[in-house]
C-alpha positions as CSV (number, residue, x, y, z in Angstrom):
1,X,-29.1,-29.7,40.4
2,X,-25.6,-30.4,39.4
3,X,-23.9,-27.6,37.5
4,X,-26.6,-25.1,38.3
5,X,-27.3,-24.8,42.0
6,X,-23.6,-24.5,43.0
7,X,-23.2,-21.6,40.6
8,X,-26.1,-19.7,42.2
9,X,-25.0,-19.9,45.9
10,X,-24.6,-16.6,47.5
11,X,-21.4,-17.5,49.5
12,X,-19.1,-18.2,46.6
13,X,-20.6,-15.3,44.6
14,X,-20.0,-12.8,47.5
15,X,-16.5,-14.2,47.8
16,X,-15.6,-13.6,44.2
17,X,-17.3,-10.1,44.4
18,X,-15.1,-9.3,47.3
19,X,-12.0,-10.2,45.3
20,X,-13.1,-7.9,42.5
21,X,-13.3,-5.0,45.0
22,X,-9.9,-5.9,46.4
23,X,-8.0,-6.0,43.1
24,X,-9.7,-3.3,41.1
25,X,-7.8,0.0,41.2
26,X,-8.4,1.7,37.8
27,X,-11.5,2.4,35.7
28,X,-12.3,-0.2,33.0
29,X,-15.1,-0.8,30.5
30,X,-16.1,-4.4,30.1
31,X,-18.6,-5.4,27.4
32,X,-20.8,-8.5,27.6
33,X,-21.7,-9.6,24.1
34,X,-24.5,-12.0,24.9
35,X,-28.1,-11.3,25.8
36,X,-28.2,-14.1,28.4
37,X,-25.3,-12.5,30.2
38,X,-27.1,-9.2,30.2
39,X,-30.1,-10.7,31.8
40,X,-28.0,-12.6,34.4
41,X,-26.2,-9.4,35.3
42,X,-29.5,-7.5,35.6
43,X,-31.4,-10.2,37.4
44,X,-28.8,-10.6,40.1
45,X,-27.9,-7.0,40.5
46,X,-24.3,-7.6,39.5
47,X,-23.9,-4.2,37.7
48,X,-24.6,-2.3,40.9
49,X,-22.6,-4.6,43.2
50,X,-19.3,-4.0,41.4
51,X,-16.9,-1.3,42.4
52,X,-17.2,2.1,40.7
53,X,-14.1,1.3,38.8
54,X,-15.7,-1.5,36.8
55,X,-18.3,-0.4,34.3
56,X,-20.3,-3.1,32.4
57,X,-21.6,-2.3,28.9
58,X,-24.2,-4.3,27.1
59,X,-23.3,-5.0,23.5
60,X,-25.1,-6.5,20.4
61,X,-25.8,-9.8,22.0
62,X,-29.4,-10.4,21.0
63,X,-29.9,-11.9,17.5
64,X,-33.5,-10.8,17.2
65,X,-32.4,-7.2,18.2
66,X,-29.6,-6.9,15.6
67,X,-31.8,-8.0,12.7
68,X,-32.0,-4.9,10.7
69,X,-35.2,-2.9,10.3
70,X,-34.7,-3.3,6.5
71,X,-34.9,-7.1,6.8
72,X,-38.0,-7.0,9.0
73,X,-39.7,-4.6,6.6
74,X,-38.9,-6.6,3.5
75,X,-40.2,-9.8,5.0
76,X,-43.4,-8.0,6.0
77,X,-43.8,-6.8,2.4
78,X,-43.1,-10.3,1.1
79,X,-45.8,-11.7,3.4
80,X,-48.3,-9.3,1.9
81,X,-47.5,-10.1,-1.8
82,X,-47.0,-13.9,-1.6
83,X,-50.3,-15.4,-0.6
84,X,-49.4,-19.0,-1.2
85,X,-46.3,-18.9,1.1
86,X,-46.2,-19.9,4.7
87,X,-43.6,-17.9,6.6
88,X,-42.1,-19.8,9.6
89,X,-40.3,-17.9,12.3
90,X,-39.2,-18.1,15.9
91,X,-41.5,-16.7,18.5
92,X,-39.3,-13.6,19.5
93,X,-39.6,-12.4,15.9
94,X,-43.3,-12.1,15.9
95,X,-43.5,-8.8,17.8
96,X,-40.3,-7.2,16.5
97,X,-41.5,-3.9,15.1
98,X,-40.7,-2.9,11.5
99,X,-41.1,0.7,10.6
100,X,-44.9,0.5,10.3
101,X,-45.9,-3.1,11.2
102,X,-44.8,-6.4,12.7
103,X,-45.2,-10.1,11.9
104,X,-47.9,-10.4,14.5
105,X,-49.9,-7.5,13.0
106,X,-49.6,-9.0,9.6
107,X,-50.7,-12.4,10.9
108,X,-53.8,-10.7,12.4
109,X,-54.5,-9.2,9.0
110,X,-54.5,-12.7,7.4
111,X,-50.9,-13.3,6.6
112,X,-49.8,-17.0,7.0
113,X,-47.0,-16.5,9.5
114,X,-46.4,-19.3,11.9
115,X,-44.2,-19.8,15.0
116,X,-41.8,-22.8,15.0
117,X,-39.7,-24.0,17.9
118,X,-36.9,-25.5,15.8
119,X,-36.0,-25.5,12.1
120,X,-37.2,-29.0,11.8
121,X,-40.7,-27.9,12.6
122,X,-40.6,-25.8,9.4
123,X,-39.5,-28.9,7.5
124,X,-42.5,-30.8,8.8
125,X,-44.7,-27.9,7.9
126,X,-43.5,-28.2,4.3
127,X,-44.2,-31.9,4.2
128,X,-47.7,-31.4,5.6
129,X,-48.5,-28.5,3.1
130,X,-47.3,-29.8,-0.3
131,X,-49.4,-27.2,-2.1
132,X,-47.7,-24.2,-0.4
133,X,-44.2,-22.9,-0.2
134,X,-42.7,-22.7,3.3
135,X,-40.0,-20.1,4.0
136,X,-38.1,-20.3,7.2
137,X,-36.8,-16.9,8.5
138,X,-33.6,-18.0,10.1
139,X,-32.1,-15.6,12.6
140,X,-29.5,-16.3,15.2
141,X,-25.8,-16.3,15.9
142,X,-23.4,-19.2,15.5
143,X,-25.5,-21.2,18.0
144,X,-28.5,-21.8,15.8
145,X,-26.8,-21.8,12.3
146,X,-25.7,-25.5,12.5
147,X,-29.3,-26.6,13.2
148,X,-30.5,-24.6,10.2
149,X,-27.7,-26.0,8.0
150,X,-28.6,-29.6,9.1
151,X,-32.3,-28.9,8.3
152,X,-31.3,-27.8,4.8
153,X,-29.3,-31.0,4.3
154,X,-32.3,-33.0,5.5
155,X,-34.6,-31.2,3.1
156,X,-32.3,-32.3,0.3
157,X,-32.2,-35.9,1.5
158,X,-36.0,-35.9,1.6
159,X,-36.3,-34.3,-1.8
160,X,-38.5,-31.5,-0.5
161,X,-39.3,-28.9,-3.2
162,X,-41.4,-26.5,-1.3
163,X,-39.0,-25.5,1.5
164,X,-36.5,-22.7,1.6
165,X,-34.6,-20.6,4.1
166,X,-34.1,-16.8,4.3
167,X,-30.7,-16.8,6.0
168,X,-30.3,-13.8,8.3
169,X,-27.6,-15.3,10.6
170,X,-25.0,-13.1,12.2
171,X,-21.4,-13.9,13.2
172,X,-20.2,-12.6,16.5
173,X,-16.4,-12.0,16.1
174,X,-16.8,-9.6,13.1
175,X,-19.2,-7.5,15.1
176,X,-16.7,-7.3,18.0
177,X,-14.1,-6.2,15.5
178,X,-16.4,-3.6,14.1
179,X,-17.1,-2.2,17.6
180,X,-13.4,-2.0,18.3
181,X,-12.7,-0.3,14.9
182,X,-15.6,2.2,15.2
183,X,-13.9,4.4,17.8
184,X,-17.3,5.3,19.2
185,X,-16.8,3.5,22.5
186,X,-13.8,2.3,24.6
187,X,-13.9,-1.3,25.5
188,X,-11.1,-2.7,27.6
189,X,-12.2,-6.3,27.7
190,X,-15.0,-8.6,26.6
191,X,-17.2,-11.2,28.4
192,X,-17.7,-13.6,25.5
193,X,-20.9,-15.7,24.9
194,X,-20.9,-19.2,26.2
195,X,-23.3,-20.8,23.7
196,X,-21.8,-19.2,20.7
197,X,-18.3,-20.2,21.8
198,X,-19.4,-23.8,22.3
199,X,-19.7,-23.8,18.5
200,X,-16.8,-21.6,17.3
201,X,-14.3,-22.2,20.1
202,X,-12.5,-19.6,22.3
203,X,-9.7,-19.4,19.7
204,X,-12.0,-17.4,17.5
205,X,-11.3,-14.4,19.7
206,X,-7.5,-14.5,19.4
207,X,-7.6,-11.4,17.2
208,X,-8.8,-9.3,20.2
209,X,-5.6,-10.0,22.1
210,X,-3.3,-10.0,19.0
211,X,-4.6,-6.9,17.2
212,X,-6.3,-4.9,19.9
213,X,-4.4,-5.9,23.1
214,X,-7.8,-6.6,24.6
215,X,-8.4,-9.5,27.0
216,X,-11.5,-11.7,26.7
217,X,-13.1,-14.3,29.0
218,X,-15.7,-16.8,27.9
219,X,-18.1,-17.1,30.8
220,X,-21.1,-19.2,31.7
221,X,-24.6,-17.8,32.5
222,X,-25.1,-18.3,36.2
223,X,-24.3,-15.4,38.6
224,X,-21.1,-17.0,39.9
225,X,-20.0,-17.6,36.3
226,X,-20.6,-13.9,35.4
227,X,-18.8,-12.6,38.5
228,X,-15.9,-15.1,38.0
229,X,-15.5,-14.0,34.4
230,X,-15.5,-10.3,35.4
231,X,-12.9,-11.1,38.1
232,X,-10.7,-12.9,35.5
233,X,-10.9,-9.9,33.2
234,X,-10.2,-7.3,35.9
235,X,-7.2,-9.3,37.1
236,X,-5.8,-9.4,33.5
237,X,-6.4,-5.7,33.1
238,X,-4.7,-4.9,36.4
239,X,-1.7,-7.0,35.5
240,X,-1.5,-5.5,32.0
241,X,-2.3,-8.9,30.3
242,X,-4.4,-9.5,27.2
243,X,-5.2,-13.2,27.1
244,X,-8.2,-15.2,25.9
245,X,-9.4,-17.3,28.8
246,X,-12.2,-19.8,29.4
247,X,-14.2,-19.6,32.6
248,X,-17.0,-21.8,31.2
249,X,-14.7,-24.9,30.9
250,X,-17.5,-27.3,31.7
251,X,-18.9,-26.6,28.2
252,X,-16.5,-24.5,26.1
253,X,-13.2,-25.6,24.5
254,X,-10.5,-23.7,22.5
255,X,-11.4,-25.5,19.2
256,X,-15.2,-25.6,19.5
257,X,-17.6,-28.1,18.0
258,X,-15.9,-29.4,14.9
259,X,-19.0,-31.3,13.7
260,X,-21.2,-28.2,13.9
261,X,-18.5,-26.1,12.2
262,X,-18.3,-28.7,9.4
263,X,-22.0,-28.7,8.6
264,X,-22.1,-24.9,8.7
265,X,-19.2,-24.8,6.3
266,X,-20.9,-27.3,4.0
267,X,-24.1,-25.3,3.7
268,X,-23.1,-21.6,4.3
269,X,-20.5,-19.2,3.3
270,X,-19.6,-15.8,4.9
271,X,-20.9,-12.6,3.5
272,X,-21.5,-9.0,4.4
273,X,-24.7,-8.3,6.2
274,X,-26.5,-5.4,7.9
275,X,-26.7,-5.1,11.7
276,X,-29.3,-2.8,13.3
277,X,-27.6,0.2,14.7
278,X,-24.2,-0.7,13.4
279,X,-24.7,-1.0,9.6
280,X,-23.1,-3.4,7.2
281,X,-20.2,-5.4,8.5
282,X,-18.0,-7.4,6.1
283,X,-18.0,-11.2,6.5
284,X,-20.4,-11.0,9.4
285,X,-23.3,-13.0,7.9
286,X,-24.0,-16.4,6.4
287,X,-25.5,-17.0,3.0
288,X,-26.5,-20.3,1.5
289,X,-23.9,-21.8,-0.9
290,X,-24.8,-22.3,-4.6
291,X,-24.8,-26.1,-4.1
292,X,-28.0,-25.6,-2.0
293,X,-29.4,-22.7,-4.0
294,X,-32.8,-24.4,-4.4
295,X,-33.3,-24.0,-0.7
296,X,-32.3,-20.3,-0.7
297,X,-35.4,-18.1,-0.4
298,X,-33.4,-15.2,-1.9
299,X,-32.9,-17.2,-5.1
300,X,-36.5,-18.6,-5.3
301,X,-38.4,-15.4,-4.5
302,X,-38.2,-11.7,-5.1
303,X,-37.6,-9.8,-1.8
304,X,-37.9,-6.1,-2.4
305,X,-35.5,-3.9,-0.5
306,X,-37.0,-2.9,2.8
307,X,-36.9,0.6,4.3
308,X,-34.1,0.6,6.8
309,X,-35.4,3.1,9.3
310,X,-36.0,2.8,13.0
311,X,-39.4,3.6,14.5
312,X,-39.5,7.2,15.4
313,X,-37.7,8.0,18.7
314,X,-36.3,4.5,19.1
315,X,-32.7,4.4,20.3
316,X,-32.2,0.6,20.0
317,X,-29.2,1.2,17.6
318,X,-27.4,3.2,20.2
319,X,-28.3,0.7,22.9
320,X,-26.9,-2.2,20.8
321,X,-23.6,-0.4,20.4
322,X,-23.4,0.3,24.1
323,X,-23.4,4.1,23.6
324,X,-26.3,4.6,25.9
325,X,-28.1,2.6,28.6
326,X,-31.8,1.7,27.9
327,X,-33.1,4.1,30.5
328,X,-31.4,6.9,28.6
329,X,-33.8,6.4,25.7
330,X,-36.7,8.9,25.8
331,X,-39.2,6.1,25.1
332,X,-38.0,3.6,27.8
333,X,-40.9,2.4,30.0
334,X,-43.2,5.0,28.5
335,X,-44.5,4.2,25.9
336,X,-42.0,1.4,25.2
337,X,-42.6,-1.7,27.3
338,X,-42.5,-5.5,26.7
339,X,-46.3,-5.4,26.3
340,X,-46.1,-2.6,23.7
341,X,-42.6,-2.5,22.4
342,X,-41.4,0.3,20.1
343,X,-38.0,-1.2,19.4
344,X,-36.6,-4.8,19.2
345,X,-34.4,-4.4,22.4
346,X,-37.7,-4.4,24.4
347,X,-39.2,-7.4,22.5
348,X,-36.8,-10.2,22.9
349,X,-36.1,-12.2,26.0
350,X,-32.4,-11.5,25.4
351,X,-33.0,-7.8,24.7
352,X,-31.1,-5.2,26.8
353,X,-34.1,-2.9,27.3
354,X,-36.2,-5.9,28.3
355,X,-33.6,-6.8,31.0
356,X,-33.5,-3.3,32.3
357,X,-37.3,-3.0,32.4
358,X,-37.8,-6.4,34.0
359,X,-35.2,-6.3,36.7
360,X,-34.4,-2.6,37.2
361,X,-31.9,-1.9,40.0
362,X,-32.1,-5.2,41.8
363,X,-29.5,-5.9,44.6
364,X,-29.5,-9.6,45.1
365,X,-25.8,-10.4,45.4
């Protein structure tokens, strides 16, 4: 298939891998900031095919995983107290553990929690259930925020009065800044997320080069894309450069999607929000503007503050910051598995722990 098969061929992938081995002379830490990249790197054995000088670190690239335990817990408590409310959420969220329960467990106990495949599904749910309130739990990075914003605009156009959104969106660049400022880990360069950057544009990462002297490359998600992005970063680092480059040119531009940015700006404004494992990061979340307050679940309902505590023994916070690898957590693989996850990094299809568990040390390049 055009634009897929040619980026999975072994010949070109081995060729670019050879170039990485040829030019890499000094130790560097490269962080991928997208869960899909983490899974590509794990699935194709890229991490173990690279020279010892190139270390890949998985960052907070899974939106489900970075949703704080406090937010999960307060939604669970809300579902128990509000019996006339349908909670709509995406499938990955169902099994994310809170401190003592999960959405799936509460649904089994009788809570009206339903899976949707797009925000518009929740809108249809509200139309079909006029006697109930429908609250969409909206998680995701900049990739999903425009569709949620468009859904809110459509709800206004349709005059729906029983639909609202609990906005838990996260913004990627502020988290990258927080990691650089933390001093907990040394990152020499970033592989930036392709889907997110389709929306916000590669120019959004200029601060990395300007303030931190750190290069970044926006890469696609096929094995050749990932290797090519790593090559571009290693080349920059060897040459002492700190540019923002686009490897994923077939999709990503410098400016991003202006229409998506416009509708996000119409409905949302930036705010501080809490990230699992990192804590509160200024201007890293999106809240609904006052003009659309009637669709803001925070305004329409009382959400009690949730206990912000990880399940006992869970090291997801450290994994999300790249401080440890998943298999360095004492719970990894026993008892924490995708079938019985203790922490969110093992739940989501984009979770780092799930990638390590599923693919292990594969050598397919």
